[in-house]
C-alpha positions in Angstrom: -7.0 -1.6 26.6 -8.5 1.1 24.3 -9.4 3.3 27.3 -5.9 2.8 28.7 -4.3 3.8 25.4 -6.6 6.9 25.1 -5.6 8.0 28.6 -1.9 7.5 27.8 -2.3 9.5 24.5 -4.0 12.4 26.3 -1.2 12.5 28.8 1.4 12.8 26.0 -0.2 15.8 24.3 1.8 18.3 26.4 5.2 17.5 24.8 6.9 15.7 21.9 8.5 12.4 22.6 11.5 10.9 20.8 10.5 8.7 17.8 12.1 5.7 19.4 9.9 6.0 22.4 6.8 6.4 20.3 7.7 3.3 18.3 8.3 1.3 21.4 4.9 2.4 22.8 3.2 1.4 19.5 4.3 -2.2 20.0 2.3 -2.4 23.3 -0.9 -2.2 21.2 -2.3 -3.6 18.0 -0.2 -2.8 15.0 -2.2 -2.9 11.7 -1.6 -6.2 10.0 -2.0 -4.7 6.5 -1.4 -1.1 5.7 -2.2 0.3 2.2 -0.9 3.7 1.0 -2.0 5.9 -1.8 1.3 7.8 -2.4 0.0 11.1 -3.8 1.6 14.5 -4.3 4.9 13.8 -6.1 4.2 16.1 -9.0 2.9 18.9 -6.8 5.9 18.6 -4.5 8.2 19.2 -7.6 6.0 22.0 -9.0 6.1 23.9 -5.7 9.9 23.9 -6.1 9.8 24.8 -9.8 11.3 21.4 -10.6 10.2 18.8 -13.3 7.5 16.4 -12.0 9.9 13.5 -12.5 12.1 14.9 -9.7 9.1 14.5 -7.4 8.6 10.9 -8.4 12.3 10.2 -7.8 12.1 11.7 -4.3 9.0 9.7 -3.7 10.8 6.6 -4.5 13.2 7.3 -1.6 10.3 7.6 0.8 9.1 4.1 -0.3 12.4 2.8 1.0 12.0 4.6 4.3 8.5 3.5 5.0 9.1 -0.1 3.9 11.9 -0.3 6.5 9.7 1.3 9.1 6.8 -1.0 8.5 9.1 -4.1 8.6 10.6 -2.9 11.9 7.2 -2.4 13.5 6.0 -5.9 12.6 3.5 -4.9 9.9 2.7 -8.0 7.8 1.6 -6.5 4.5 2.4 -3.0 3.0 0.5 -2.3 -0.2 1.7 0.7 -2.2 -0.4 2.2 -5.0 2.5 2.8 -7.5 0.8 3.2 -10.8 -2.9 3.1 -11.7 -4.6 2.0 -14.9 -5.6 5.6 -15.4 -2.0 6.9 -15.1 -1.3 6.0 -18.7 -3.2 9.2 -19.6 -0.3 11.2 -18.3 2.3 12.8 -20.7 4.4 10.1 -22.4 7.7 11.3 -21.0 6.3 11.1 -17.4 4.9 7.6 -18.0 8.2 6.4 -19.4 10.0 7.8 -16.4 7.6 6.1 -14.0 8.1 2.8 -15.8 11.8 3.1 -15.2 11.5 3.6 -11.4 10.7 0.0 -10.5 13.9 -1.1 -12.2 16.0 1.6 -10.4 14.3 1.1 -7.0 14.5 -2.7 -7.0 17.9 -2.7 -8.5 19.4 -0.8 -5.6 17.0 -1.9 -2.8 16.6 -5.6 -3.6 19.7 -6.9 -1.7 18.5 -5.1 1.4 15.0 -6.5 1.0 16.4 -10.0 0.7 18.5 -9.4 3.8 15.5 -8.1 5.8 13.4 -11.2 4.8 10.9 -9.0 2.8 8.8 -10.6 0.1 8.0 -8.5 -3.0 4.7 -9.0 -4.7 3.0 -7.1 -7.5 -0.7 -6.9 -8.3 -2.0 -5.4 -11.5 -2.2 -5.9 -15.2 1.5 -6.9 -15.6 1.1 -8.0 -19.2 0.8 -4.3 -20.2 4.1 -3.2 -18.6 7.2 -2.5 -20.7 9.6 -5.4 -20.9 12.3 -3.8 -18.7 9.7 -3.0 -16.0 8.3 -6.5 -16.1 11.8 -8.0 -15.9 12.6 -5.9 -12.8 9.5 -6.8 -10.9 9.6 -10.5 -11.9 13.3 -10.7 -10.7 12.3 -9.1 -7.4 9.4 -11.5 -6.9 11.4 -14.5 -7.8 14.4 -13.7 -5.6 12.2 -12.9 -2.5 9.4 -15.5 -3.0 10.7 -17.7 -0.1 11.0 -14.8 2.3 8.7 -14.9 5.3 8.7 -11.4 6.7 6.9 -8.3 5.5 5.0 -8.6 2.2 5.8 -5.5 0.1 2.9 -5.5 -2.3 3.0 -3.0 -5.2 -0.2 -2.1 -7.0 1.3 -1.5 -10.4 -0.9 -0.8 -13.4 -3.8 -1.6 -11.1 -7.4 -0.5 -11.2 -10.0 -1.8 -8.7 -13.0 -1.7 -11.1 -11.1 -3.6 -13.8 -10.0 -6.1 -11.1 -13.6 -6.7 -10.1 -14.9 -7.0 -13.7 -12.2 -9.6 -14.5 -12.9 -11.5 -11.3 -16.6 -11.6 -12.1 -15.8 -12.9 -15.6 -13.7 -15.7 -14.2 -16.4 -16.5 -11.7 -19.0 -16.6 -14.4 -16.8 -18.9 -16.6 -16.4 -21.3 -13.7 -20.2 -21.3 -13.2 -20.7 -22.1 -16.9 -18.3 -25.0 -16.6 -20.2 -26.3 -13.6 -17.4 -25.7 -11.2 -19.6 -23.9 -8.8 -23.3 -23.3 -8.0 -25.2 -20.0 -7.5 -25.5 -20.8 -3.8 -21.7 -20.9 -3.6 -21.4 -17.2 -4.4 -20.7 -15.2 -1.3 -18.3 -12.5 -0.2 -15.5 -15.0 0.6 -15.8 -16.5 -2.9 -15.8 -13.1 -4.7 -12.7 -12.2 -2.7 -11.0 -15.3 -3.9 -11.3 -14.0 -7.5 -9.5 -10.7 -6.8 -5.8 -10.0 -7.2 -5.4 -9.7 -3.4 -6.9 -13.1 -2.7 -3.9 -14.3 -0.8 -3.8 -11.2 1.4 -5.9 -10.0 4.3 -7.9 -6.8 3.7 -6.2 -3.6 4.7 -6.6 -2.5 8.3 -5.4 1.0 7.6 -5.4 3.2 4.5 -3.1 6.2 4.3 -3.4 8.8 1.6 -1.1 11.8 1.3 -1.4 15.2 -0.3 -4.8 16.2 1.1 -7.0 14.4 -1.4 -10.0 12.7 0.1 -10.8 10.0 -2.4 -9.9 6.4 -3.2 -9.0 6.8 -6.8 -10.1 3.3 -7.9 -7.9 1.6 -5.3 -9.0 -1.6 -3.6 -12.7 -0.7 -3.5 -13.9 -4.1 -2.4 -11.0 -4.7 0.1 -11.4 -1.3 1.9 -15.0 -1.9 3.0 -14.0 -1.8 6.8 -10.6 -0.2 6.6 -9.7 2.8 8.8 -8.8 5.8 6.7 -6.1 8.3 7.6 -5.6 11.4 5.4 -2.8 13.9 5.6 -2.0 17.2 3.7 1.7 16.1 3.6 2.9 15.5 0.0 4.4 12.0 -0.4 8.1 13.1 -0.8 7.7 14.9 2.5 6.1 11.9 4.3 8.3 10.7 7.1 8.6 7.8 9.5 7.2 10.2 12.1 4.1 10.6 9.9 3.8 6.9 9.5 4.0 6.4 13.3 1.3 9.1 13.8 -1.0 7.3 11.4 -0.6 4.0 13.4 -1.0 5.8 16.7 -4.3 7.2 15.4 -5.4 3.8 14.2 -4.7 2.3 17.6 -7.1 4.5 19.5 -10.0 4.0 17.1 -12.8 1.5 18.0 -13.3 -1.0 15.2 -16.8 -2.5 15.4 -17.3 -3.9 11.9 -21.0 -2.9 12.0 -21.5 -4.2 15.5 -21.9 -2.3 18.8 
């Protein structure tokens, strides 16, 4: 199947095809079950246009809606979006306050559509540190979509992978001290069960926008065998066509997981 796809892809290099045709072709091959995205470049997008950084974040929020709908239509099972890191608190106070208002605005307007489309909203991160209005918005979205069985829209909000692993190890050590497990029980599967993503499969594909080539403390354990796709496109300019291109590229890669 891989060679067949590669031949088809080579034949298509001579001309652009309509997006609808490309999407239909995608469905003939393996669509990533879990796609994770580092949504980078909002501030630079605004600065290039001599606009406040907050305008870039607001434009980026619109792209979240577009890509969520695209992922759902293509049959992706999980879409994890890096919305706010534990390090982002270092940004100027006015920018942080604006970012903390975005979930309320986004979910307030998009939630009815998410419910209609059978999308389930989840959030992983240190939610206890969020402002009350932000926490209320995400809890409302999670509660009202918890029985949905379609795409899982998973926001990494106030999330940091190293802190996630440290806290997981602490809980594992506490269980060991209470004789709930033995040293011999500790393996990769057990460690994964102590992470915030324990109910989700590891990402198949990671997309990072804006040209940066780093993980920025995002899902370091879970991305061990994930395929990476980087683009210079800033997040507010990221389109459904870009999303399809990333999946097309994923589909012609050979994933061996350390084998031959």
